[in-house]
C-alpha angles and dihedrals in degrees: 000000000000126000132185104220140176125213137182122243124221089265094048101260116141114228128184126228144166119242114201112191131184118239092255111060112263131204095195123079137178113218116207125213113192127206128259134259111059093343123143133157088227091066096052098069103151092044095046094046093048094049091047093049095050093043093047088051087061095046097259124124122223126220117184112172138178106251121204089270093066114121122000097270131001140142124249132189116253128183115225109187103308102341135074121236139168127249126192110237142150135110090311090066105023124120113203094231088064085077088081092068093043093052096044090049090053092049092047090052094047092048088056087056092056101264117145107171120057132194124185127208122183125188121204107325085009088069090052088050092055090054091050093046092051092046095055098033108028093158094067137137098251115114098190138015130209116196107197117187098337109200139223099219097162091049092045092051090048091052093045098045101034126228098289099047092040092055090044091054091048094050095043093049091048092052094048092049090052089052091054095256098114094124094049115106120254116247116257094242089066100039121002100218138056113292135130125233092252094052095044090052092046092050101045103030105115090207094049135099093258094065097084100131104041096177097149094049093047097045095044099035091234098159094212099145135055093204124086111278113252088006096155094042091054093059094062109115103166129089105286136185117204111196132177136174111249089234098043104159093208098057097086092254097295117081096169090054091050090050092050091048091053090050089058093050101055118097090203107049089163090068098046132088124185127204135179118200113215121231091011129122130207091292090042088246108157093041112026087145091061092048091049093050093052093047094049094044091051092050096052100038 
């Protein structure tokens, strides 16, 4: 059975999701966090349906939902005291730490539906969000994590923009935020797509929460950040599957090397498993079947 549902986050935003349930009532559920940009669970129909079908066959429900970072800009309902209002949200305005309220809202809703065991999968930026969620809320209700294609956004921006423009963007965003202009959109000469100063700073700041997989900095000894490299990742102490496509275009051309690097960073190697999906890119296109099989088999083993 499939249901289109709406739930309230901890800060009173209403988010939509799809709840796929097996015929026999389940008490286990996998929650899906998508990436940023134009992402949405409603535009990944074959992937979502395949994962739901395979999970349901094993007695596990599936709950992909649109977090507040879905699409570049959209309006969502928010309750303020006793009245409803609209708030402009989306990737253009999102701060990664907001994921805590989204995830907790999803868990609260699922608990109200009778679920008792929760798994969390995050793809791309969704994997970064799991690391941030765990770092700030280590005593949480999630039993297992799946980090799928975690990305090095700060390092990618640095490579793309070059040192001078990167530093200029950081400084400009920081100043505009201090002036109260954090939600204003960045001019196109700085970044040629829709993003606010606050979200740009959050995404590229090497010392910020977003910078959870600093591959470029580590591999090339760039010394961009003052915080410990892989700080958030190192705090994970739950069973975790790390999975990448063999042709992931954001892994600096060497997925096996990235996987080995992550193996060295964890403080609990006994809890981690690593998988590489052959013939799959960052979105696991090319072999979504292989990715789904590895995820489902790991969850039920």
